[in-house]
Phi, psi and omega in degrees: 000141183279166179304312183291324176294324178297321180282344184291335183275125182296328178293319179294323176296323177294320177298319177296322177298318179296319178289332177291327178293320180205109180279163177079042181257151173277169177302318179300315180296317180298313179299319179297314180295321178297321182286312187279307186278329185252357182049042181256110179275099183220140183289158177300321180296319179295319177298317179300318178293319177297319178297323178296319178295316180295325178291318178299324180282353178086009182269343178229137175244146180240154176214145180255137173227104185065233180267003182259142176245121182256143181247129180238141176286134176246108183270358182305314179298324179292322178295323178299321179291317180297325179285326181288318181236075181293151178294140179294147178282136181292136178247148181284180179298141182291138179265136176271138179266134182290000000 
């Protein structure tokens, strides 16, 4: 799945928001935050599948420590887009020359 398709899903964007608040979360922590803070009723399996898509797209990185798997937000792909298509600088009203 491509980067843009991964971002197209609102649930995946919400998961990225949760990881932006606190990186390095386990699946249990992510599910808890989605349920409590975001009032998003979603199964653990569905969250796991969304995380797999985000990992394939390069937006989430995982690391194992013992029996725990931690998920970290990777903003590098987002920065590449911002650098490729920077926001235009606001310009003031055009001045007419006499």
